[in-house]
DSSP file (Angstrom, degrees, kcal/mol; ACC not computed):
  #  RESIDUE AA STRUCTURE BP1 BP2  ACC     N-H-->O    O-->H-N    N-H-->O    O-->H-N    TCO  KAPPA ALPHA  PHI   PSI    X-CA   Y-CA   Z-CA
    1    1 A P              0   0    0      0, 0.0    63,-0.0     0, 0.0     3,-0.0   0.000 360.0 360.0 360.0 150.5   20.1  -24.7  -65.6
    2    2 A P        -     0   0    0      0, 0.0    63,-0.2     0, 0.0     3,-0.1  -0.303 360.0-139.2 -67.0 152.4   21.9  -25.8  -62.4
    3    3 A K  S    S+     0   0    0      1,-0.2    61,-4.4    61,-0.1     2,-0.4   0.843  87.4  23.7 -80.2 -34.7   25.6  -26.6  -62.6
    4    4 A E  E     -A   63   0A   0     59,-0.3     2,-0.4    60,-0.1    -1,-0.2  -0.992  67.4-167.9-133.7 140.4   25.4  -29.7  -60.5
    5    5 A A  E     -A   62   0A   0     57,-1.4    57,-3.4    -2,-0.4     2,-0.7  -0.991  16.6-144.7-131.9 127.9   22.5  -31.9  -59.7
    6    6 A L  E     -A   61   0A   0     -2,-0.4     2,-0.6    55,-0.2    55,-0.2  -0.820  26.2-157.7 -85.8 116.8   22.3  -34.6  -57.1
    7    7 A I  E     -A   60   0A   0     53,-3.2    53,-2.0    -2,-0.7     2,-0.4  -0.871  14.4-180.0-106.3 123.2   20.2  -37.4  -58.7
    8    8 A Q  S    S+     0   0    0     -2,-0.6    74,-0.5    72,-0.2    75,-0.3  -0.929  72.0  12.6-116.6 143.9   18.3  -39.9  -56.6
    9    9 A N  S    S+     0   0    0     47,-0.6    -1,-0.2    -2,-0.4    73,-0.1   0.894  84.6 132.5  57.0  42.5   16.2  -42.6  -58.2
   10   10 A G        +     0   0    0     48,-0.6    69,-2.9    46,-0.3     2,-0.6   0.293  29.2 111.0-104.8   8.8   17.7  -41.9  -61.6
   11   11 A I  B     +B   78   0B   0     45,-0.3    67,-0.2    67,-0.2     3,-0.1  -0.756  36.3 175.0 -88.0 121.1   18.5  -45.5  -62.5
   12   12 A L        +     0   0    0     65,-2.9     2,-0.6    -2,-0.6    66,-0.2   0.741  68.2  51.1 -95.4 -27.9   16.3  -46.7  -65.4
   13   13 A N  S >> S-     0   0    0     64,-1.1     3,-2.1     1,-0.1     4,-0.6  -0.950  70.3-150.6-117.4 116.9   17.8  -50.1  -66.0
   14   14 A K  H 3> S+     0   0    0     -2,-0.6     4,-2.1     1,-0.3     5,-0.1   0.664  91.8  74.9 -63.2 -14.9   18.2  -52.4  -62.9
   15   15 A E  H 3> S+     0   0    0      1,-0.2     4,-2.5     2,-0.2     5,-0.3   0.822  88.3  60.9 -64.5 -30.4   21.2  -54.0  -64.6
   16   16 A V  H <> S+     0   0    0     -3,-2.1     4,-2.4     2,-0.2    -1,-0.2   0.937 107.9  42.3 -61.2 -46.9   23.2  -50.8  -63.8
   17   17 A V  H  X S+     0   0    0     -4,-0.6     4,-2.0    38,-0.2    -2,-0.2   0.905 113.5  52.7 -67.7 -41.7   22.7  -51.3  -60.0
   18   18 A R  H  <>S+     0   0    0     -4,-2.1     5,-2.8     1,-0.2    -2,-0.2   0.945 115.9  38.3 -60.0 -49.4   23.3  -55.1  -60.2
   19   19 A V  H ><5S+     0   0    0     -4,-2.5     3,-1.4     1,-0.2    -2,-0.2   0.900 114.6  53.8 -71.1 -40.8   26.6  -54.7  -62.0
   20   20 A A  H 3<5S+     0   0    0     -4,-2.4    -1,-0.2    -5,-0.3    -2,-0.2   0.837 113.2  43.7 -63.8 -32.1   27.7  -51.6  -60.0
   21   21 A N  T 3<5S-     0   0    0     -4,-2.0    -1,-0.3    -5,-0.2    -2,-0.2   0.276 112.5-119.1 -96.0  10.7   27.1  -53.4  -56.7
   22   22 A N  T < 5 +     0   0    0     -3,-1.4    -3,-0.2     1,-0.2    -4,-0.1   0.862  56.2 159.4  56.0  41.7   28.8  -56.7  -57.9
   23   23 A R      < -     0   0    0     -5,-2.8    -1,-0.2    -6,-0.2     3,-0.1  -0.698  41.6-111.3 -91.5 147.4   25.7  -58.7  -57.5
   24   24 A P        -     0   0    0      0, 0.0     2,-0.1     0, 0.0    -1,-0.1  -0.333  40.0 -90.5 -72.5 159.6   25.3  -62.0  -59.3
   25   25 A K        -     0   0    0      1,-0.1     2,-0.3    -2,-0.0   -10,-0.0  -0.435  43.6-114.5 -66.7 142.1   22.8  -62.5  -62.1
   26   26 A E        -     0   0    0     -2,-0.1     2,-0.4    -3,-0.1    -1,-0.1  -0.610  27.5-122.3 -78.5 138.7   19.4  -63.7  -60.9
   27   27 A Q        -     0   0    0     -2,-0.3     2,-0.3    -3,-0.0    -1,-0.1  -0.683  22.1-134.6 -82.0 130.4   18.5  -67.1  -62.2
   28   28 A K        -     0   0    0     -2,-0.4     2,-0.2     1,-0.1    -1,-0.0  -0.669  23.5-114.1 -85.2 139.0   15.2  -67.2  -64.2
   29   29 A L        -     0   0    0     -2,-0.3    -1,-0.1     1,-0.1     7,-0.0  -0.493  16.8-158.9 -74.5 139.1   12.9  -70.0  -63.4
   30   30 A K        +     0   0    0     -2,-0.2    -1,-0.1     2,-0.1     6,-0.1   0.638  63.1  99.5 -90.6 -17.0   12.3  -72.6  -66.1
   31   31 A N        -     0   0    0      4,-0.1     2,-0.3     5,-0.1    -2,-0.0  -0.341  60.5-151.7 -69.4 152.1    8.9  -73.8  -64.6
   32   32 A A    >   +     0   0    0      4,-0.1     3,-0.7    -2,-0.0     4,-0.4  -0.790  48.1   9.9-119.5 165.4    5.7  -72.4  -66.2
   33   33 A G  T 3> S-     0   0    0     -2,-0.3     4,-1.6     1,-0.2     3,-0.4  -0.329 119.8 -13.2  74.8-148.1    2.3  -71.8  -64.9
   34   34 A A  H 3> S+     0   0    0      1,-0.2     4,-2.8     2,-0.2     5,-0.2   0.817 130.5  60.8 -64.5 -33.6    1.2  -72.0  -61.2
   35   35 A N  H <> S+     0   0    0     -3,-0.7     4,-2.3     1,-0.2    -1,-0.2   0.908 106.1  46.9 -62.4 -40.8    4.4  -73.7  -60.1
   36   36 A A  H  > S+     0   0    0     -3,-0.4     4,-2.4    -4,-0.4    -1,-0.2   0.889 111.6  52.1 -66.4 -38.7    6.5  -70.8  -61.3
   37   37 A F  H  X S+     0   0    0     -4,-1.6     4,-1.9     2,-0.2    -2,-0.2   0.942 112.3  44.3 -62.0 -47.9    4.1  -68.4  -59.6
   38   38 A L  H  X S+     0   0    0     -4,-2.8     4,-2.6     1,-0.2    -2,-0.2   0.878 112.0  53.2 -65.4 -37.9    4.4  -70.2  -56.3
   39   39 A S  H  X S+     0   0    0     -4,-2.3     4,-2.2    -5,-0.2    -1,-0.2   0.902 108.2  50.5 -63.7 -40.5    8.1  -70.5  -56.6
   40   40 A N  H  X S+     0   0    0     -4,-2.4     4,-0.8     2,-0.2    -1,-0.2   0.892 111.6  48.1 -64.4 -39.3    8.4  -66.7  -57.1
   41   41 A I  H >< S+     0   0    0     -4,-1.9     3,-0.5     1,-0.2    -2,-0.2   0.930 114.3  45.2 -66.8 -44.4    6.3  -66.1  -54.0
   42   42 A L  H 3< S+     0   0    0     -4,-2.6    -2,-0.2     1,-0.2    -1,-0.2   0.835 115.6  46.8 -69.0 -32.0    8.3  -68.5  -51.9
   43   43 A A  H 3< S+     0   0    0     -4,-2.2    -1,-0.2    -5,-0.2    -2,-0.2   0.563  88.8 112.2 -86.2  -8.6   11.6  -67.1  -53.1
   44   44 A A  S << S-     0   0    0     -4,-0.8     2,-0.1    -3,-0.5     4,-0.1  -0.281  74.1-109.4 -66.7 149.7   10.6  -63.5  -52.7
   45   45 A K        -     0   0    0      1,-0.1    -1,-0.1     2,-0.1    -2,-0.1  -0.458  17.6-130.6 -75.2 152.6   12.3  -61.4  -50.1
   46   46 A D  S    S+     0   0    0      1,-0.2     2,-0.8    -2,-0.1    -1,-0.1   0.809  93.1  66.5 -72.9 -29.7   10.3  -60.4  -47.0
   47   47 A D     >  -     0   0    0      1,-0.2     4,-1.2     2,-0.0     3,-0.2  -0.814  57.4-176.5-102.1 104.9   11.3  -56.8  -47.2
   48   48 A D  H  > S+     0   0    0     -2,-0.8     4,-2.2     1,-0.2     5,-0.2   0.823  83.0  62.2 -66.8 -30.8    9.9  -55.1  -50.3
   49   49 A F  H  > S+     0   0    0      1,-0.2     4,-2.3     2,-0.2    -1,-0.2   0.898 100.9  51.2 -63.2 -40.2   11.7  -51.9  -49.4
   50   50 A S  H  > S+     0   0    0     -3,-0.2     4,-1.5     1,-0.2    -1,-0.2   0.878 109.7  50.4 -66.1 -36.1   15.1  -53.5  -49.7
   51   51 A K  H  X S+     0   0    0     -4,-1.2     4,-1.3     2,-0.2    -1,-0.2   0.903 110.6  49.2 -67.7 -40.1   14.3  -54.9  -53.2
   52   52 A E  H  X S+     0   0    0     -4,-2.2     4,-1.7     1,-0.2     3,-0.3   0.903 110.3  50.4 -64.7 -40.5   13.1  -51.4  -54.3
   53   53 A S  H  X S+     0   0    0     -4,-2.3     4,-1.0     1,-0.2    -1,-0.2   0.804 105.7  57.4 -69.4 -27.4   16.3  -49.8  -53.1
   54   54 A E  H  < S+     0   0    0     -4,-1.5    -1,-0.2     1,-0.2    -2,-0.2   0.848 110.2  44.4 -67.7 -32.9   18.4  -52.4  -54.9
   55   55 A Q  H  < S+     0   0    0     -4,-1.3   -38,-0.2    -3,-0.3    -2,-0.2   0.800 130.0  22.4 -83.6 -29.3   16.7  -51.5  -58.2
   56   56 A T  H  < S+     0   0    0     -4,-1.7     2,-0.8    -5,-0.1   -47,-0.6   0.312  90.0 123.9-114.6   7.5   16.9  -47.7  -57.8
   57   57 A G     <  +     0   0    0     -4,-1.0     2,-0.5    -5,-0.2    -1,-0.1   0.040  37.0  92.8 -75.8  22.1   19.7  -47.5  -55.3
   58   58 A L        -     0   0    0     -2,-0.8   -48,-0.6    -3,-0.1     2,-0.5  -0.955  48.7-165.7-115.5 125.3   22.5  -45.3  -56.7
   59   59 A N        +     0   0    0     -2,-0.5    63,-1.8   -51,-0.1     2,-0.3  -0.892  19.3 176.2-100.3 133.6   22.7  -41.6  -55.9
   60   60 A F  E     -A    7   0A   0    -53,-2.0   -53,-3.2    -2,-0.5     2,-0.6  -0.968  32.4-121.3-140.8 155.8   25.1  -39.7  -58.2
   61   61 A L  E     -A    6   0A   0     59,-0.4   -55,-0.2    -2,-0.3    59,-0.1  -0.850  22.9-163.3 -97.8 124.1   26.2  -36.1  -58.8
   62   62 A Y  E     -A    5   0A   0    -57,-3.4   -57,-1.4    -2,-0.6     3,-0.4  -0.878  12.1-165.9-112.5  98.6   25.6  -35.0  -62.4
   63   63 A P  E     -A    4   0A   0      0, 0.0    48,-0.4     0, 0.0   -59,-0.3  -0.679  61.3 -15.1 -94.3 139.0   27.7  -31.9  -63.1
   64   64 A F  S    S+     0   0    0    -61,-4.4    46,-0.3    -2,-0.3    47,-0.2   0.829  96.9 154.4  48.9  44.7   27.2  -29.5  -66.1
   65   65 A G        -     0   0    0     -3,-0.4     2,-0.3   -63,-0.2    44,-0.2  -0.418  35.7-149.1-105.5 175.3   25.1  -32.1  -68.0
   66   66 A D        -     0   0    0     42,-0.4    42,-0.3    25,-0.2     2,-0.2  -0.868  21.9-112.5-133.5 163.7   22.4  -32.2  -70.6
   67   67 A S        -     0   0    0     -2,-0.3     2,-0.3    40,-0.1    24,-0.2  -0.639  28.3-140.7 -98.7 163.8   19.5  -34.5  -71.3
   68   68 A L        -     0   0    0     22,-3.4     2,-0.6    -2,-0.2    22,-0.4  -0.879  10.2-133.2-123.5 151.6   19.2  -36.8  -74.3
   69   69 A N        -     0   0    0     -2,-0.3     2,-0.4    20,-0.1    84,-0.0  -0.944  32.9-167.5 -99.8 120.4   16.4  -37.9  -76.6
   70   70 A V        -     0   0    0     -2,-0.6     2,-0.3    22,-0.1    20,-0.1  -0.916   9.1-176.8-116.9 133.4   16.7  -41.7  -76.9
   71   71 A V    >   -     0   0    0     -2,-0.4     3,-1.9     4,-0.0    -2,-0.0  -0.890  36.5 -54.2-123.5 157.5   14.9  -43.8  -79.5
   72   72 A A  T 3  S+     0   0    0      1,-0.3     3,-0.1    -2,-0.3    -1,-0.0  -0.364 113.7  38.2 -61.8 144.4   14.8  -47.6  -79.9
   73   73 A P  T 3  S+     0   0    0      0, 0.0    -1,-0.3     0, 0.0    23,-0.3  -0.926 101.1  89.7 -94.8  13.9   16.9  -49.8  -80.2
   74   74 A A  S <  S-     0   0    0     -3,-1.9    21,-0.2    21,-0.1    -4,-0.0  -0.358  72.2-130.9 -71.0 154.6   19.0  -47.8  -77.6
   75   75 A H  E     - C   0  94B   0     19,-3.7    19,-2.4    -3,-0.1     2,-0.3  -0.927  12.6-136.9-107.1 116.1   18.6  -48.6  -73.9
   76   76 A P  E     + C   0  93B   0      0, 0.0    17,-0.3     0, 0.0     3,-0.1  -0.580  28.6 172.0 -68.9 133.2   18.1  -45.6  -71.5
   77   77 A L  E     +     0   0B   0     15,-2.9   -65,-2.9     1,-0.3   -64,-1.1   0.788  56.6  26.3-111.0 -44.3   20.2  -46.2  -68.5
   78   78 A L  E     -BC  11  92B   0     14,-1.3    13,-2.5   -67,-0.2    14,-1.4  -0.923  60.8-173.5-126.2 148.5   20.1  -43.1  -66.3
   79   79 A S  E     - C   0  90B   0    -69,-2.9    11,-0.2    -2,-0.3     3,-0.1  -0.838  40.2-107.2-132.3 173.0   17.6  -40.3  -65.9
   80   80 A S     >  -     0   0    0      9,-1.9     4,-0.6    -2,-0.3     3,-0.3   0.532  59.7-138.4 -77.8  -5.8   17.4  -37.0  -64.1
   81   81 A G  T  4  -     0   0    0      1,-0.2     7,-3.1     8,-0.2     8,-0.3  -0.114  30.1 -68.5  75.2-176.1   15.0  -38.5  -61.6
   82   82 A S  T  4 S+     0   0    0    -74,-0.5    -1,-0.2     5,-0.2     5,-0.1   0.524 125.5  55.9 -93.6  -5.9   11.9  -36.9  -60.2
   83   83 A L  T  4 S+     0   0    0    -75,-0.3     2,-0.3    -3,-0.3    -1,-0.2   0.550  94.6  73.6-103.6  -8.7   13.6  -34.2  -58.1
   84   84 A C  S  < S-     0   0    0     -4,-0.6     4,-0.2    -3,-0.2    -4,-0.1  -0.743  87.3 -92.3-105.3 153.4   15.7  -32.5  -60.8
   85   85 A Y  S    S+     0   0    0     -2,-0.3     2,-0.1     1,-0.2    -3,-0.0  -0.928 113.7  39.9-106.8 132.6   14.5  -30.2  -63.6
   86   86 A P  S >  S-     0   0    0      0, 0.0     3,-0.7     0, 0.0    -1,-0.2   0.525 103.5-135.6 -72.4 143.2   13.8  -31.3  -66.3
   87   87 A M  T 3   -     0   0    0      1,-0.2    65,-0.2    -2,-0.1    -5,-0.2  -0.406  69.7  -3.4 -75.9 141.6   12.1  -34.2  -64.5
   88   88 A N  T 3  S+     0   0    0     -7,-3.1    64,-3.0     1,-0.2     2,-0.4   0.826  86.4 151.1  51.2  43.3   12.6  -37.8  -65.6
   89   89 A R    <   -     0   0    0     -3,-0.7    -9,-1.9    -8,-0.3    -1,-0.2  -0.866  51.4-107.8-104.3 139.3   14.7  -37.0  -68.7
   90   90 A T  E     +C   79   0B   0    -22,-0.4   -22,-3.4    -2,-0.4   -11,-0.3  -0.414  37.2 171.5 -65.4 134.0   17.2  -39.5  -70.0
   91   91 A I  E     +     0   0B   0    -13,-2.5    17,-2.4     1,-0.3     2,-0.3   0.434  67.5  30.7-120.0  -6.4   20.8  -38.5  -69.4
   92   92 A C  E     +CD  78 107B   0    -14,-1.4   -15,-2.9    15,-0.2   -14,-1.3  -0.973  61.3 171.6-153.8 137.8   22.6  -41.7  -70.4
   93   93 A A  E     -CD  76 106B   0     13,-2.4    13,-2.8    -2,-0.3     2,-0.3  -0.974  10.8-158.7-144.1 157.5   21.8  -44.4  -73.0
   94   94 A A  E     -CD  75 105B   0    -19,-2.4   -19,-3.7    -2,-0.3     2,-0.4  -0.947   1.3-162.2-137.0 156.9   23.6  -47.4  -74.4
   95   95 A Y  E     - D   0 104B   0      9,-2.7     9,-2.4    -2,-0.3     2,-0.5  -0.999   2.5-164.9-140.2 137.1   23.4  -49.6  -77.5
   96   96 A I  E     - D   0 103B   0     -2,-0.4     7,-0.2   -23,-0.3     6,-0.1  -0.989  26.3-127.5-121.4 121.8   24.7  -53.1  -78.2
   97   97 A H     >  -     0   0    0      5,-2.8     4,-1.6    -2,-0.5     5,-0.0  -0.509  16.1-139.9 -68.5 128.8   24.8  -54.1  -81.9
   98   98 A P  T  4 S+     0   0    0      0, 0.0    -1,-0.1     0, 0.0     0, 0.0   0.824  93.2  30.9 -64.4 -32.7   23.0  -57.5  -82.1
   99   99 A K  T  4 S+     0   0    0      1,-0.1    -2,-0.0     3,-0.0     0, 0.0   0.928 130.1  29.7 -91.7 -53.1   25.4  -59.1  -84.6
  100  100 A S  T  4 S-     0   0    0      2,-0.1     3,-0.1     1,-0.0    -1,-0.1   0.645  91.9-135.5 -84.6 -13.6   28.8  -57.6  -84.0
  101  101 A K     <  +     0   0    0     -4,-1.6     2,-0.1     1,-0.2    -1,-0.0   0.689  45.9 161.5  63.2  19.8   28.3  -57.0  -80.2
  102  102 A G        -     0   0    0     -6,-0.1    -5,-2.8     1,-0.0     2,-0.4  -0.422  27.7-142.3 -66.1 148.2   29.8  -53.5  -80.7
  103  103 A K  E     -D   96   0B   0     -7,-0.2     2,-0.4    -3,-0.1    -7,-0.2  -0.925  20.7-179.7-124.2 141.7   28.9  -51.2  -77.8
  104  104 A L  E     -D   95   0B   0     -9,-2.4    -9,-2.7    -2,-0.4     2,-0.4  -1.000   2.4-176.5-137.2 136.4   28.1  -47.5  -77.7
  105  105 A C  E     -D   94   0B   0     -2,-0.4     2,-0.4   -11,-0.2   -11,-0.2  -1.000   4.7-167.4-135.0 137.6   27.3  -45.3  -74.7
  106  106 A V  E     +D   93   0B   0    -13,-2.8   -13,-2.4    -2,-0.4     2,-0.4  -0.991   7.0 178.8-125.3 130.0   26.3  -41.7  -74.6
  107  107 A I  E     -D   92   0B   0     -2,-0.4   -15,-0.2   -15,-0.2   -40,-0.1  -0.985  30.3-133.2-130.4 143.5   26.1  -39.6  -71.4
  108  108 A G  S    S+     0   0    0    -17,-2.4   -42,-0.4    -2,-0.4     2,-0.4   0.417  89.3  51.1 -79.8   2.5   25.2  -35.9  -71.3
  109  109 A S        -     0   0    0    -18,-0.2     3,-0.3   -44,-0.2     4,-0.2  -0.967  50.3-174.4-141.1 122.9   28.1  -34.9  -69.0
  110  110 A F  S >  S+     0   0    0     -2,-0.4     3,-0.8   -46,-0.3    -1,-0.1   0.680  86.1  65.5 -85.3 -16.8   31.8  -35.7  -69.5
  111  111 A E  G >  S+     0   0    0    -48,-0.4     3,-1.7     1,-0.2     6,-0.4   0.587  75.0  86.7 -81.5  -9.3   32.7  -34.2  -66.1
  112  112 A I  G 3  S+     0   0    0     -3,-0.3    -1,-0.2     1,-0.3   -51,-0.1   0.804  98.3  38.7 -59.8 -27.9   30.8  -36.8  -64.1
  113  113 A F  G <  S+     0   0    0     -3,-0.8    -1,-0.3    -4,-0.2    -2,-0.2   0.193  91.1 117.9-108.4  15.2   33.9  -39.0  -64.3
  114  114 A S  S X> S-     0   0    0     -3,-1.7     4,-2.0     1,-0.1     3,-0.7  -0.336  82.2-101.8 -75.1 165.5   36.5  -36.2  -63.8
  115  115 A D  H 3> S+     0   0    0      1,-0.2     4,-0.6     2,-0.2    -1,-0.1   0.851 120.4  56.5 -56.9 -36.9   38.7  -36.2  -60.7
  116  116 A E  H 34 S+     0   0    0      1,-0.2    -1,-0.2     2,-0.1    -4,-0.1   0.842 120.0  27.0 -66.3 -33.9   36.6  -33.5  -59.0
  117  117 A Y  H X4 S+     0   0    0     -3,-0.7     3,-1.2    -6,-0.4     6,-0.3   0.531  95.8  87.8-109.3  -8.5   33.4  -35.5  -59.2
  118  118 A L  H 3< S+     0   0    0     -4,-2.0     6,-0.6     1,-0.3     9,-0.1   0.854  94.9  43.3 -63.1 -35.6   34.5  -39.2  -59.3
  119  119 A D  T 3< S+     0   0    0     -4,-0.6     2,-0.3     4,-0.1    -1,-0.3   0.420  91.6 106.4 -91.4   2.0   34.5  -39.5  -55.5
  120  120 A K  S X  S-     0   0    0     -3,-1.2     3,-2.2   -59,-0.1   -59,-0.4  -0.635  95.1 -39.3 -83.9 139.4   31.3  -37.6  -55.0
  121  121 A E  T 3  S-     0   0    0     -2,-0.3     3,-0.2     1,-0.2   -61,-0.2  -0.174 117.2 -35.3  47.2-127.3   28.2  -39.7  -54.0
  122  122 A E  T >> S+     0   0    0    -63,-1.8     4,-1.3     1,-0.1     3,-0.5  -0.088  95.2 123.9-117.6  34.2   28.3  -43.0  -56.0
  123  123 A N  H <> S+     0   0    0     -3,-2.2     4,-2.1    -6,-0.3    -1,-0.1   0.839  71.4  59.8 -61.6 -33.1   29.8  -41.7  -59.3
  124  124 A S  H 3> S+     0   0    0     -6,-0.6     4,-2.3    -4,-0.3    -1,-0.2   0.845 102.0  53.1 -66.5 -31.8   32.6  -44.2  -59.0
  125  125 A K  H <> S+     0   0    0     -3,-0.5     4,-2.0     2,-0.2    -1,-0.2   0.857 106.9  52.0 -69.6 -34.1   30.1  -47.1  -59.0
  126  126 A I  H  X S+     0   0    0     -4,-1.3     4,-2.0     2,-0.2    -2,-0.2   0.917 110.0  49.2 -65.1 -42.5   28.6  -45.7  -62.2
  127  127 A L  H  X S+     0   0    0     -4,-2.1     4,-2.4     1,-0.2    -2,-0.2   0.912 108.0  54.1 -62.0 -42.3   32.1  -45.6  -63.7
  128  128 A D  H  X S+     0   0    0     -4,-2.3     4,-2.3     1,-0.2     5,-0.2   0.903 106.5  52.9 -57.6 -41.2   32.6  -49.3  -62.6
  129  129 A F  H  X S+     0   0    0     -4,-2.0     4,-2.6     1,-0.2    -1,-0.2   0.940 110.0  47.1 -59.7 -47.0   29.4  -50.2  -64.4
  130  130 A F  H  X S+     0   0    0     -4,-2.0     4,-2.3     2,-0.2     5,-0.2   0.870 109.8  52.6 -66.7 -36.0   30.6  -48.6  -67.7
  131  131 A L  H  X S+     0   0    0     -4,-2.4     4,-2.4     2,-0.2    -1,-0.2   0.924 113.5  43.9 -63.2 -43.0   34.0  -50.3  -67.4
  132  132 A K  H  X S+     0   0    0     -4,-2.3     4,-1.7    -5,-0.2     6,-0.4   0.865 111.1  56.0 -68.2 -35.4   32.3  -53.6  -67.0
  133  133 A F  H  < S+     0   0    0     -4,-2.6    -2,-0.2    -5,-0.2    -1,-0.2   0.925 118.0  32.2 -60.9 -45.5   29.9  -52.8  -69.8
  134  134 A F  H  < S+     0   0    0     -4,-2.3    -2,-0.2     1,-0.1    -1,-0.2   0.815 126.1  39.0 -83.8 -31.5   32.7  -52.1  -72.3
  135  135 A L  H  < S+     0   0    0     -4,-2.4     2,-0.2    -5,-0.2    -3,-0.2   0.601 116.3  35.1-101.2 -12.1   35.4  -54.5  -71.2
  136  136 A T     <  -     0   0    0     -4,-1.7     3,-0.2    -5,-0.2     0, 0.0  -0.781  68.0-126.8-131.5 175.8   33.4  -57.7  -70.2
  137  137 A N  S    S+     0   0    0     -2,-0.2    -4,-0.1     1,-0.1    -5,-0.1   0.085  81.2 104.7-106.9  20.2   30.3  -59.6  -71.3
  138  138 A E        +     0   0    0     -6,-0.4     2,-0.5     2,-0.0    -1,-0.1   0.790  59.9  83.4 -71.3 -29.1   28.8  -59.5  -67.8
  139  139 A V        +     0   0    0     -7,-0.4     2,-0.5    -3,-0.2  -123,-0.0  -0.658  53.1 179.1 -86.3 124.9   26.2  -56.8  -68.6
  140  140 A E        -     0   0    0     -2,-0.5  -125,-0.0  -125,-0.0    -3,-0.0  -0.979  29.4-125.3-123.2 116.9   23.0  -57.9  -70.2
  141  141 A M        -     0   0    0     -2,-0.5     2,-1.0     1,-0.1     3,-0.1  -0.320  23.9-115.2 -64.3 141.7   20.5  -55.1  -70.9
  142  142 A D    >   -     0   0    0      1,-0.2     3,-0.6     2,-0.1     4,-0.5  -0.673  29.0-172.6 -81.0 100.7   17.1  -55.6  -69.4
  143  143 A E  G >  S+     0   0    0     -2,-1.0     3,-0.8     1,-0.2     4,-0.5   0.806  81.7  60.6 -66.3 -30.7   14.8  -56.0  -72.4
  144  144 A D  G 3  S+     0   0    0      1,-0.2     4,-0.3     2,-0.1     3,-0.2   0.836 106.7  47.0 -64.7 -31.2   11.6  -55.9  -70.3
  145  145 A N  G <  S+     0   0    0     -3,-0.6    -1,-0.2     1,-0.2     4,-0.2   0.544  89.0  89.4 -87.4  -8.6   12.5  -52.5  -69.0
  146  146 A K  S <  S+     0   0    0     -3,-0.8     3,-0.4    -4,-0.5    -1,-0.2   0.903 100.4  22.6 -62.2 -48.8   13.3  -51.0  -72.4
  147  147 A E  S    S+     0   0    0     -4,-0.5    -1,-0.2    -3,-0.2    -2,-0.1   0.505 114.3  69.5 -96.1  -5.6    9.9  -49.7  -73.4
  148  148 A D        +     0   0    0     -4,-0.3    -1,-0.2    -3,-0.1    -2,-0.2   0.148  66.6 126.3-105.2  19.2    8.4  -49.4  -70.0
  149  149 A N        -     0   0    0     -3,-0.4     2,-1.5    -4,-0.2  -137,-0.1  -0.471  64.9-125.4 -80.0 150.0   10.4  -46.5  -68.5
  150  150 A D        +     0   0    0     -2,-0.1     2,-0.5  -138,-0.0    -1,-0.1  -0.516  49.3 162.3 -90.4  66.3    8.7  -43.5  -67.0
  151  151 A I        -     0   0    0     -2,-1.5     2,-0.2   -72,-0.0   -62,-0.2  -0.766  33.0-133.1 -92.9 127.6   10.6  -41.0  -69.2
  152  152 A G        -     0   0    0    -64,-3.0   -62,-0.2    -2,-0.5     2,-0.2  -0.536  17.2-118.8 -80.4 143.8    9.1  -37.6  -69.5
  153  153 A E        -     0   0    0     -2,-0.2     2,-0.3     1,-0.1    -1,-0.1  -0.493  41.4 -94.0 -73.7 151.0    8.7  -35.9  -72.8
  154  154 A Y        -     0   0    0     -2,-0.2     2,-0.6     1,-0.1    -1,-0.1  -0.528  39.4-150.1 -71.0 126.5   10.6  -32.6  -73.2
  155  155 A Q        -     0   0    0     -2,-0.3     2,-0.4    -3,-0.0    -1,-0.1  -0.882   4.9-145.0-102.6 119.3    8.3  -29.7  -72.3
  156  156 A Y        -     0   0    0     -2,-0.6    -2,-0.0     1,-0.0     0, 0.0  -0.681  11.3-156.5 -82.1 132.9    9.0  -26.5  -74.1
  157  157 A I        -     0   0    0     -2,-0.4    -2,-0.0     2,-0.0    -1,-0.0  -0.943  19.4-120.3-111.8 126.7    8.5  -23.4  -72.0
  158  158 A P              0   0    0      0, 0.0     0, 0.0     0, 0.0     0, 0.0  -0.281 360.0 360.0 -65.1 150.9    7.8  -20.1  -73.8
  159  159 A D              0   0    0      0, 0.0    -2,-0.0     0, 0.0     0, 0.0   0.473 360.0 360.0 -73.7 360.0   10.2  -17.2  -73.2
């Protein structure tokens, strides 16, 4: 396996990008039916490309890492993306206990936040996200995105 991987489009939960880039929470519309539909169309940005880049927009260097098998109720946060092997495998997941609000995060590389790699690509923004995740209540996991990720199953290759 490679020692270092540049991961592009590896963000699975758009909340990671929102918090890492210090963007405010989007307000959900209270209207229902056709009025909400029309409001969403009128409020939509003109440039679809900019919205897509906001949701997938952090490139990070993943050194000496491993992939994870994640099951519900955990939230997959980061993946290996479509350009790294193994493709679209979860490399980071988080869990928030519903009653006690205790938080747990697992990432497959401890060196991603070491001095050598912290200033590479946007690793420092990923660290900012985790600091806000553990130290504030600003992060709200995207429940809609939880079961709908394009996570690849692990493929065993014969020797």
